[in-house]
Structures are given as structure tokens and as C-alpha cells.
N, C-alpha and C positions, 0 to 999 in steps of 0.2 A: 675572795678571797686572790692572792698572788700566786700570779704565776709559778713552779716552782724551778722552773727554768731558765728561768729572768732576772737581772740582780733583781730585786725589792726599792733598796736605792738606792739612787744617781750623787751623784757630789751635788749637783744644785741643791735639791730635796735638800739631803745632807744638810747643806749651812743654813737655810733657811727653818729649819726645824732648832737644834744645836743656836743661831739668830731667837727664836723663839723659846725657847725654853731658860738659854741666860743672862734675855736683857735686865733683867732685877738683879746681875751678878751669879756668883758661884751656885750653885744648885742645895739643899738644904735637906734631901735625900734622892732616891730615886722616881725617875720621870712615874706615872701613875699610867698616866695615857700607854698602852702595849705596846702602843707603835714608836713611841718616844722609848721606852727603857730598849726595844730588839735595837734601834739604831743605835742610841748607847752604849749597848752590849758588844753588837758588830765592832763600832769604832775600837770601845775596848782593847776584841782582838786583834785588831788592824796593826795592836799592838806588837802583834807577835809575830820571828822569823816562819816566814815557810818550809817546814821538812827537819824545824830543827827542832830537839828536846829540851824540856827546859827542870831542871828539879822544883820542888814544891815552893821553895829558899824563893831561887828565881824568878818566881810565877810573882812567890807574893813582894821582894824590891821591885819588881816591874810597876807591878796594878801600886802599892806605897805609895809610887813616881809620876803615875799618871794621874792618878782619881784627885789630888790636891787643886790641879791646873781647873778641874770643874765642878769639884763639887767643897762645899763648907768642913773646915774638918770637922770631925767627930759623927758627920753625914748618915755615911756609909762605911764601916771598913773595908778592907780590900779578902779578907777572908768568903763576906756578902757576895761580889761583883764573882771573888773565882767560882764559886757552888752556879749562881748565875747563867756561869759562862761554860761552866763544866751541865747544869744541864740543860740547856739550849742547843747543845752541838757542838760549841763554837772551841772550842780548848776540848780532847781528847785526855782522857786520865786510862792512868796504864792496870792492871788491875789489882797491881800494889797499892793506886792511892799514891804515889813519889814522883812518876814523872807526866810531863804534860805536854800534848803536842797541839798548836795552832789545827783545827781542822778546816782544811783547804774546801773543801768540796762546799761544807753546810758554811763558812764566811762567802763564796762565790755565788751563794744562793741568797743573802742577804747584801751586799752592797759591790754595784760595781767596781775595776778598777781605778778611777778617779777617787769615788769616796769612798774609798780607801786611806789616802793620803787629807783628809779632811782633818784640821787641827782643830777643836771645838777650843786650848783654851787661844789659839790667834782671836778666831770669831769673838768669846767671851775681851780679849786686851782692844780688840776695834771698836767695840759695843760701848768699854770706858771709856774709852776715847773723846767718840762721838756722845756720849752722855757730856767728859767735861766740857767738851766744845760748843756741847750746848746749852750747858750751866753757864760759861761765861759769855756765851753772846749775850746769852736775859740778865746778866747782868750791868754789860756792857748797854743797853738797853734802857735798864734800869736807874742807870746813872746819869745818861743823856737825859731820859724822860723825868729825872728829878733834876737834872741842871734847867733845863727848860723851865719850870715849873717854879722854880727861885727865884725872886728878886736879883 
């Protein structure tokens, strides 16, 4: 079990996990591995400003904008992610269920300060660029072999 006084995910660990999760492209659902899910939720929570209250519509808008960066369309809706964030204590909801605030203490237990800035969308773009470069290199090699083989 993780020491609750020490942040769970460091920036390098978070980048490695997202690189593994996103190597095939956007996710088609939430990760099934618990630590992967927790990392995704913690990075989602890091999108919210500390000590600021949010109306439910603001939370929904932020999640609707962020989720498509890493999830395929219709993979998971923003309401499900919002519920997970509340259930995991990363967002706090008021007694009326209409105002939300980032659970700062809880997020500090999940992520280092550097890990909060990990951008899964940027990691996905880097992976796509690397795939395109490999594909281009493969096509060049293939055409060079074909040129050498033809009389």
C-alpha cells in the first residue's frame, strides 16, 4: 500500500503510464487497472483550480473539453468521470450537490506538483508523431528494397 504522506504519482511515472495507455491511440473506456484509473482521475482533477468553487455546469464543461483529448467519442461521459472524482475525494461536492471544489489535500496525496502538469493530450500527440515517423521510415525502407530488387 502507498504511504499516504507521500505523493503517489511522480511526473515521470505519470508520463510512462499515459504513454503505455495511449500507445494505440485514444482510450475506448476508462482504464481497468486501478492505479491507471486513479492516475487518470488525478490528472483530470488537476485541471481544476485550487480553492475555487465550480458550478456543476462549469465542472461539466471542463470535463467535456478535457476528456476528448484522451478518450474516443462516446467512450465515457463527463458525468461518470465527475462521479468518480467525487467518489475518490478528488472533487468535493456541497450538501446541495450543486457546487464543487478541488479536494486539494486529497490531490496532493495522489500527485506531486510536477505530475499535475502532465498533459496526456501532448503525450498522445507525441506518440502519434512517432508512429507516423516509423511508418514513413518503413515505407522508405520498403521502396528502397523494391528498387534494389527490380532489374
